[in-house]
C-alpha positions as semicolon CSV with decimal commas, in nm:
position;residue;x (nm);y (nm);z (nm)
1;M;25,918;3,744;-7,067
2;R;26,061;3,877;-6,721
3;K;25,758;4,075;-6,646
4;T;25,529;3,759;-6,746
5;Y;25,728;3,553;-6,525
6;E;25,696;3,759;-6,232
7;G;25,351;3,820;-6,276
8;S;25,292;3,432;-6,255
9;A;25,503;3,394;-5,946
10;R;25,317;3,672;-5,789
11;R;25,007;3,493;-5,861
12;R;25,137;3,162;-5,721
13;D;25,283;3,315;-5,403
14;V;24,896;3,485;-5,376
15;M;24,734;3,170;-5,420
16;K;24,965;3,002;-5,181
17;A;24,912;3,238;-4,888
18;L;24,510;3,210;-4,938
19;A;24,570;2,838;-4,954
20;D;24,761;2,855;-4,627
21;A;24,540;3,121;-4,471
22;R;24,250;2,891;-4,524
23;P;24,156;2,590;-4,280
24;A;24,134;2,266;-4,406
25;E;23,765;2,226;-4,294
26;L;23,686;2,564;-4,495
27;D;23,560;2,352;-4,789
28;P;23,388;2,618;-5,038
29;S;23,171;2,350;-5,181
30;L;22,992;2,267;-4,852
31;L;22,867;2,647;-4,841
32;A;22,709;2,637;-5,198
33;G;22,339;2,681;-5,143
34;S;22,006;2,709;-5,371
35;R;21,855;3,017;-5,526
36;R;21,808;3,287;-5,249
37;Q;21,455;3,321;-5,113
38;R;21,283;3,653;-5,216
39;E;21,162;3,841;-4,887
40;D;20,890;3,987;-4,868
41;L;20,860;4,323;-4,852
42;A;20,476;4,372;-4,781
43;R;20,488;4,160;-4,465
44;I;20,823;4,334;-4,361
45;T;20,680;4,671;-4,382
46;A;20,379;4,575;-4,204
47;A;20,572;4,444;-3,917
48;M;20,790;4,733;-3,858
49;Q;20,520;4,965;-3,889
50;E;20,309;4,760;-3,601
51;G;20,635;4,719;-3,419
52;P;20,894;4,431;-3,327
53;T;20,698;4,081;-3,344
54;G;20,816;3,729;-3,341
55;G;21,009;3,712;-3,017
56;P;21,170;4,009;-2,783
57;L;21,476;4,050;-3,018
58;A;21,338;3,913;-3,375
59;W;21,331;4,270;-3,536
60;L;21,718;4,316;-3,482
61;R;21,808;4,029;-3,685
62;P;21,758;4,161;-4,059
63;R;22,066;4,379;-4,100
64;L;22,078;4,412;-4,525
65;L;21,691;4,493;-4,532
66;P;21,521;4,467;-4,874
67;L;21,494;4,803;-5,085
68;G;21,170;4,971;-4,964
69;A;21,163;4,820;-4,603
70;V;21,438;5,079;-4,548
71;A;21,188;5,361;-4,646
72;T;20,974;5,215;-4,424
73;V;21,180;5,231;-4,136
74;A;21,292;5,592;-4,204
75;A;20,902;5,702;-4,211
76;S;20,817;5,518;-3,906
77;A;21,161;5,585;-3,684
78;I;21,257;5,233;-3,666
79;V;21,578;5,147;-3,844
80;M;21,753;4,862;-3,959
81;G;22,009;4,701;-3,770
82;T;22,316;4,890;-3,684
83;V;22,694;4,822;-3,800
84;V;22,934;4,871;-3,523
85;Q;23,276;4,982;-3,610
86;Q;23,580;5,204;-3,510
87;E;23,600;5,581;-3,492
88;S;23,539;5,733;-3,877
89;R;23,863;5,887;-3,986
90;G;23,706;6,052;-4,310
91;T;23,535;6,334;-4,322
92;T;23,439;6,378;-4,683
93;S;23,079;6,307;-4,767
94;A;23,017;6,178;-5,100
95;Q;22,720;6,320;-5,297
96;P;22,439;6,095;-5,293
97;G;22,303;5,900;-5,583
98;T;22,653;5,869;-5,712
99;R;22,825;5,563;-5,919
100;P;23,047;5,422;-5,617
101;P;23,436;5,418;-5,773
102;S;23,553;5,095;-5,908
103;A;23,792;4,841;-5,760
104;T;24,148;4,922;-5,866
105;A;24,277;4,582;-5,720
106;T;24,215;4,205;-5,845
107;G;23,987;3,956;-5,654
108;L;24,277;3,783;-5,510
109;D;24,407;4,115;-5,403
110;G;24,110;4,191;-5,226
111;R;24,111;3,864;-5,041
112;M;24,456;3,930;-4,898
113;E;24,365;4,264;-4,800
114;L;24,041;4,093;-4,608
115;L;24,280;3,828;-4,465
116;G;24,470;4,123;-4,356
117;A;24,176;4,314;-4,180
118;A;24,115;3,992;-3,980
119;K;24,480;4,024;-3,853
120;A;24,417;4,369;-3,777
121;A;24,082;4,260;-3,583
122;E;24,298;4,037;-3,365
123;A;24,393;4,334;-3,160
124;A;24,287;4,372;-2,800
125;A;24,043;4,619;-2,706
126;A;23,896;4,715;-2,373
127;E;23,600;4,630;-2,211
128;G;23,334;4,866;-2,043
129;T;22,973;4,868;-1,944
130;Y;22,848;4,973;-2,250
131;W;22,877;4,927;-2,619
132;Q;22,798;5,224;-2,816
133;V;22,760;5,336;-3,175
134;T;22,668;5,614;-3,392
135;T;22,549;5,559;-3,728
136;R;22,435;5,758;-4,036
137;A;22,214;5,610;-4,269
138;E;22,044;5,743;-4,616
139;N;21,752;5,553;-4,820
140;V;21,648;5,680;-5,135
141;D;21,266;5,595;-5,273
142;V;21,045;5,685;-5,584
143;V;20,746;5,837;-5,499
144;G;20,457;6,003;-5,705
145;E;20,202;5,917;-5,968
146;P;20,261;5,756;-6,316
147;G;20,439;6,021;-6,548
148;R;20,504;6,253;-6,229
149;R;20,771;6,031;-6,066
150;F;21,044;6,205;-5,870
151;T;21,290;6,033;-5,598
152;V;21,333;6,183;-5,235
153;R;21,595;6,055;-4,973
154;T;21,580;6,052;-4,617
155;T;21,888;6,082;-4,391
156;E;21,878;6,035;-4,028
157;K;22,130;5,944;-3,736
158;Q;22,124;5,663;-3,488
159;E;22,272;5,611;-3,175
160;W;22,286;5,271;-3,013
161;S;22,412;5,183;-2,658
162;V;22,426;4,792;-2,556
163;G;22,472;4,746;-2,209
164;V;22,645;4,420;-2,123
165;R;22,679;4,435;-1,721
166;P;22,407;4,325;-1,506
167;G;22,131;4,596;-1,433
168;S;22,262;4,797;-1,761
169;Q;21,976;4,873;-2,010
170;S;22,029;4,887;-2,407
171;L;21,922;5,188;-2,609
172;M;21,844;5,265;-2,934
173;V;21,759;5,622;-3,031
174;N;21,645;5,699;-3,396
175;G;21,560;5,971;-3,600
176;L;21,851;6,211;-3,477
177;D;21,871;6,499;-3,757
178;A;21,594;6,298;-3,935
179;V;21,485;6,481;-4,273
180;T;21,284;6,391;-4,589
181;E;21,360;6,584;-4,908
182;P;21,376;6,580;-5,256
183;R;21,702;6,402;-5,371
184;T;21,792;6,661;-5,653
185;A;21,685;6,985;-5,790
186;A;21,536;6,840;-6,065
187;D;21,350;6,597;-5,809
188;E;21,256;6,946;-5,605
189;E;21,124;7,098;-5,939
190;R;20,902;6,769;-6,017
191;W;20,789;6,811;-5,601
192;R;20,662;7,126;-5,649
193;D;20,487;7,078;-5,980
194;A;20,317;6,840;-5,788
195;G;20,193;7,093;-5,562
196;S;20,452;7,056;-5,300
197;P;20,265;6,762;-5,106
198;R;20,392;6,736;-4,757
199;Q;20,248;6,339;-4,795
200;V;20,406;6,148;-5,057
201;V;20,367;5,784;-5,161
202;S;20,560;5,531;-5,338
203;P;20,399;5,332;-5,628
204;A;20,306;4,955;-5,558
205;G;20,545;4,668;-5,628
206;A;20,502;4,463;-5,941
207;D;20,366;4,193;-5,690
208;G;20,095;4,427;-5,594
209;G;20,295;4,509;-5,229
210;M;20,226;4,766;-4,972
211;R;20,284;5,141;-5,069
212;V;20,498;5,317;-4,874
213;G;20,410;5,649;-4,729
214;L;20,680;5,917;-4,618
215;T;20,620;6,273;-4,518
216;I;20,812;6,560;-4,645
217;G;21,061;6,759;-4,395
218;T;21,173;6,681;-4,029
219;R;21,055;6,453;-3,724
220;R;21,131;6,394;-3,395
221;P;21,370;6,112;-3,268
222;M;21,256;5,800;-3,124
223;V;21,392;5,598;-2,822
224;M;21,354;5,229;-2,771
225;R;21,472;4,937;-2,529
226;T;21,661;4,718;-2,736
227;D;21,753;4,419;-2,442
228;H;21,513;4,158;-2,304
229;D;21,639;4,022;-2,001
230;N;22,020;3,969;-2,024
231;K;21,974;3,899;-2,420
232;I;22,103;4,183;-2,622
233;Y;22,167;4,080;-2,984
234;A;22,022;3,825;-3,249
235;L;22,204;3,550;-3,418
236;G;22,102;3,323;-3,631
237;P;21,753;3,219;-3,486
238;D;21,860;3,308;-3,133
239;N;21,861;3,592;-2,892
240;V;22,212;3,596;-2,735
241;S;22,385;3,772;-2,441
242;Y;22,721;3,942;-2,412
243;Q;22,833;3,604;-2,217
244;D;22,722;3,416;-2,510
245;L;22,908;3,606;-2,734
246;R;23,231;3,591;-2,545
247;Q;23,174;3,224;-2,562
248;L;23,192;3,209;-2,930
249;P;23,512;3,014;-3,106
250;T;23,817;3,221;-3,195
251;E;23,882;3,021;-3,483
252;S;23,713;3,014;-3,838
253;A;23,668;2,625;-3,852
254;G;23,475;2,634;-3,526
255;L;23,289;2,953;-3,605
256;R;23,177;2,793;-3,929
257;R;23,060;2,482;-3,756
258;Q;22,860;2,658;-3,532
259;F;22,679;2,903;-3,782
260;E;22,591;2,555;-4,002
261;R;22,422;2,438;-3,688
262;L;22,218;2,779;-3,641
263;Y;22,169;2,788;-4,044
264;E;21,980;2,415;-4,005
265;R;21,764;2,564;-3,734
266;D;21,704;2,903;-3,944
267;R;21,666;2,753;-4,281
268;G;21,313;2,839;-4,439
269;A;21,276;3,156;-4,205
270;E;21,160;3,490;-4,371
271;N;21,518;3,640;-4,428
272;S;21,724;3,293;-4,395
273;G;21,811;3,308;-4,789
274;D;22,060;3,060;-4,898
275;R;22,332;2,929;-4,725
276;T;22,637;3,152;-4,838
277;T;22,395;3,468;-4,825
278;W;22,289;3,383;-4,438
279;M;22,672;3,287;-4,390
280;L;22,795;3,645;-4,477
281;R;22,499;3,809;-4,337
282;Q;22,585;3,653;-3,971
283;A;22,950;3,696;-4,008
284;A;22,899;4,062;-4,085
285;N;22,687;4,089;-3,774
286;L;22,916;3,915;-3,578
287;I;23,188;4,162;-3,682
288;T;22,985;4,457;-3,551
289;M;22,879;4,310;-3,196
290;P;23,134;4,312;-2,872
291;V;23,300;3,981;-2,936
292;K;23,670;3,854;-2,852
293;P;23,900;3,987;-3,093
294;G;23,989;3,637;-3,195
295;T;23,616;3,582;-3,263
296;R;23,581;3,888;-3,485
297;A;23,911;3,763;-3,694
298;A;23,763;3,454;-3,753
299;A;23,443;3,600;-3,875
300;Y;23,659;3,780;-4,159
301;R;23,833;3,472;-4,218
302;L;23,509;3,316;-4,302
303;L;23,399;3,592;-4,495
304;A;23,697;3,568;-4,731
305;D;23,643;3,203;-4,803
306;L;23,294;3,219;-4,852
307;P;23,180;3,097;-5,224
308;G;23,046;3,365;-5,486
309;I;23,117;3,652;-5,322
310;R;23,304;3,936;-5,497
311;V;23,594;4,090;-5,310
312;Q;23,784;4,399;-5,418
313;G;24,036;4,637;-5,272
314;S;23,996;5,026;-5,303
315;V;23,640;5,110;-5,287
316;T;23,518;5,399;-5,136
317;D;23,188;5,422;-4,911
318;P;22,935;5,675;-4,915
319;L;23,112;5,888;-4,667
320;G;23,421;5,912;-4,864
321;R;23,632;5,649;-4,666
322;E;23,838;5,367;-4,836
323;G;23,813;4,988;-4,801
324;I;23,751;4,664;-4,893
325;G;23,456;4,602;-5,071
326;I;23,233;4,267;-5,076
327;T;22,952;4,236;-5,335
328;L;22,701;3,938;-5,239
329;P;22,657;3,695;-5,505
330;D;22,302;3,745;-5,631
331;N;22,113;4,042;-5,711
332;P;21,770;4,064;-5,540
333;E;21,480;4,208;-5,708
334;T;21,300;4,505;-5,557
335;P;21,064;4,773;-5,659
336;L;21,349;4,980;-5,775
337;G;21,493;4,663;-6,000
338;S;21,784;4,421;-5,910
339;V;22,037;4,548;-5,641
340;E;22,341;4,451;-5,552
341;E;22,392;4,416;-5,162
342;R;22,777;4,531;-5,072
343;L;22,996;4,585;-4,768
344;V;23,307;4,777;-4,725
345;V;23,546;4,688;-4,473
346;D;23,865;4,891;-4,330
347;A;24,186;4,688;-4,394
348;S;24,380;4,839;-4,165
349;T;24,142;4,829;-3,834
350;G;23,916;4,558;-3,918
351;A;23,624;4,725;-3,883
352;L;23,306;4,727;-4,074
353;L;23,261;5,063;-4,255
354;A;22,924;5,046;-4,402
355;E;22,664;4,854;-4,600
356;L;22,506;4,971;-4,912
357;T;22,283;4,901;-5,161
358;V;22,341;4,979;-5,535
359;L;22,096;4,926;-5,843
360;A;22,243;4,717;-6,082
361;E;21,934;4,701;-6,307
362;P;21,660;4,976;-6,254
363;S;21,311;4,888;-6,302
364;A;21,099;5,108;-6,527
365;T;20,973;5,299;-6,243
366;A;21,315;5,413;-6,115
367;R;21,440;5,513;-6,471
368;Q;21,093;5,735;-6,510
369;A;21,235;5,928;-6,174
370;G;21,577;5,931;-6,304
371;L;21,742;5,665;-6,143
372;D;22,028;5,471;-6,329
373;A;22,256;5,190;-6,285
374;G;22,532;5,225;-6,002
375;T;22,311;5,458;-5,774
376;T;22,321;5,394;-5,401
377;V;21,977;5,375;-5,298
378;S;22,027;5,300;-4,970
379;Y;22,310;5,311;-4,713
380;S;22,381;5,247;-4,334
381;A;22,744;5,381;-4,239
382;T;22,884;5,420;-3,889
383;T;23,111;5,675;-3,778
384;R;23,148;5,597;-3,408
385;M;23,206;5,283;-3,204
386;E;23,338;5,300;-2,837
387;W;23,324;5,109;-2,503
388;A;23,207;5,372;-2,233
389;Q;23,076;5,369;-1,877
390;R;22,797;5,618;-1,930
391;Q;22,426;5,571;-2,092
392;I;22,376;5,782;-2,385
393;T;22,171;6,078;-2,336
394;V;21,814;6,056;-2,457
395;P;21,703;6,386;-2,652
396;Q;21,381;6,540;-2,434
397;N;21,194;6,539;-2,756
398;A;21,242;6,174;-2,856
399;R;20,898;5,970;-2,876
400;R;20,891;5,680;-2,679
């Protein structure tokens, strides 16, 4: 009986702490939206192959891209929006395609840790001329003809240097150490049985969407400018400057009200989704930007109170680093089946460790190629983030 009483008391304490941490204006029922719109894979892949469209920074808006779009990005050396975080503390590399470790904490405990991450994010940070980020990304795709399917993985490093002072430029270098290769030994055997083709193509989606072409082997990096005048990031439907970012609210109720205004303007856009999904994406983006510590903390508190998301403690990101897991409420359909989109956050620093896409229910095509439920099929993990006074060095062989 004593253990039962202590457990009940602890649960009441947790609920009280959550209630105290949530501003009264954060009514979860107001965030509930309609079913998330499905993103048009073919349109996105076509746009990425042709280059940025829809405004100077519009291509930077999506972060968690639909599966397959990431593969096209890797193939064309234009990668998805970067996550920004603290210096990586982990060095252990997880094997690609493995099932992520299950959570060991309750949802309430996870939310408490997320609120703890908000507190950690309030720590003051120095400013500089360039906000510099290094990420490592991997994408898995199915290629080959029916009956001879196999999987390939594309890995690469990316550096992004965002100039925040007048006269500074923002540069992104994609495709560093980039390579596309068969994912496993079994996949390499199937690839050799197919004649070791250098060019491989993914199957069309169930809706007849565009097939994605990939080249086995290495490729040259690519450098591009990512600023336009003084605009350096995209926030909802707007391109924003460093000054705009520094003026964002530093308390969650004010940030939520600003997000709601942006959502009403952005609603119906190709990548908008429902209100909860849109709010999560914007908050996750904001955490990675050079905002005030109070704004970053407010974004975490907003995340902790979004309806429908699942928050777990003690999950591991693809690089083997421990953090808090955040899973979006819906399972969008992709050519490889339905997937879960997840974030991993470092509770001790308030840093966003990784974004990943995990198979929930593989399609027939994915199963033919040996992909099971729980396989991580794409991720972007940040290994370095810091203010700097000098621009990054661009490799001499980089394409422009």
